[in-house]
N, C-alpha and C positions, 0 to 999 in steps of 0.2 A: 611683568609681561610673561616671564617664564612660568610663573606659578599659575596664572590664569589659564594658559593652554593646557597645562598639566591637569588642572582641576576639571576642565572641559572634557578631557579624555576620560577622566575618572567618572564623570557623571554619565557617560554613554556606555560604560561597561555593562555587559549583560543585555544590551539592546538587540544584538543579533540573536541571542537565544530566545528572546520574547518574540521576535519576528518569525523565527522558525516554528514556534509553537502555533502560530496562526497560519503560516504558509504550508507546512507539511501536510496537514489534513486535507487541504484543498488540492495539493499536488497529488496525493494518493487517491483522492476521489476522482480526479480527472484520469489518472492512470488506470484505475479499476474500471471506470466507465468505458475507456478505450478497449481494454481487454475483453470486457463483457460484450461490447459491440462486435468485436472480431469473432468471439465464440458463437454468437448468434448468427452472424453472417455465414460462418463456416457450416454450422448445423443446417441452415436453410439451403445452402448449395448442395450439401450431401443428400438431404431429403429430396431436393428437386432432381438430382441425378438418379437417385434410386427410383423415383416415381417415373421418370422418363424411360429408364431401362426396363422397368417392369411393364410399362405400357407398350413398349416396342415388342416385348416377348408375348404379351397377351394378345396383341393385335396381329401377330404373324399368322400366316395361313393355317398352320397347325397348332397355334398357341391356344391356351385356355386362361381363364381368370386365375386358376390355381398356379399355373406356371409363371404368370406375371407377378403374383404375390411372392412366390418363392424366389424369383429373380431379384425383386426389390429387397427382400429380406437378406439375401446373400450379399448384395452390394452394400447394404448398411453394415453388415458384419465386416466385410472386406475394408470398408472405409474407416474402421476404428471401433465399431460397436458402441458400447456404453462409454467409451472415452470421447465420443462426439455428441451422442444424444442418448437420453435415458427414456424409459417408458415408451418405447416405440411401438407403433402398431401400423400394419399395412392392410389396406382393404382394396377391393377392386370390383369392377363389373365389366362384363363384355356382352354387348348386344350384337345383332347381325351387322351393324355398321360402325360401332365405336367401342374401343377398349379404354377403360379409365382405371388408373391406379392412384390411390391416395395414401400418402405417408404422413403420419403425425408422430410427435414426440416432444420431449422437453430438452431445450438447449442446456448445456452445462452452465453453471453460474459461479462467478467468483464473489458475488454479493450475497451474503447469507440471507436465506429466507425468500429469495426472489428467483422464481423459475419462469422462463419464457417458453410458451408453447409454439412449436413450429408445425406448420401444416402446408404441405405442397401436394399438388395433384398434376397429373399429365394425362392427356387423352390423345389417342391416335385413331385414324380410320383402320378398320379391320381389312386385312389383305384378302382379296378374292381372286380366284382364277376364273377369268371369263374367256369364252371362245367365240 
């Protein structure tokens, strides 16, 4: 009896190492996907905040499209610049009724070779003084 339990333990030696060979890549994949999702969400929120702030500036009574674009670019830099998004571009338009700012860029990636494009826009009505 004593020798059979000893032999059973000997037969299972190394089984934990084999299980880890299969489990660790799956665990790392889930972890990297979670981090990638968080980086994408953060970049999207920063782009949206920049677009909204730029649109508010462009839509103000004395605002211009250029001032809205400059405000959005400034917020992108203040929020982390290339540590949050790369290849950023800001464009905008202002009509007599609406000011729109569009922010695009690429989210940082922890997965090699995979870059996610982020695009956010915001529109506000142009402020007018009426009497």
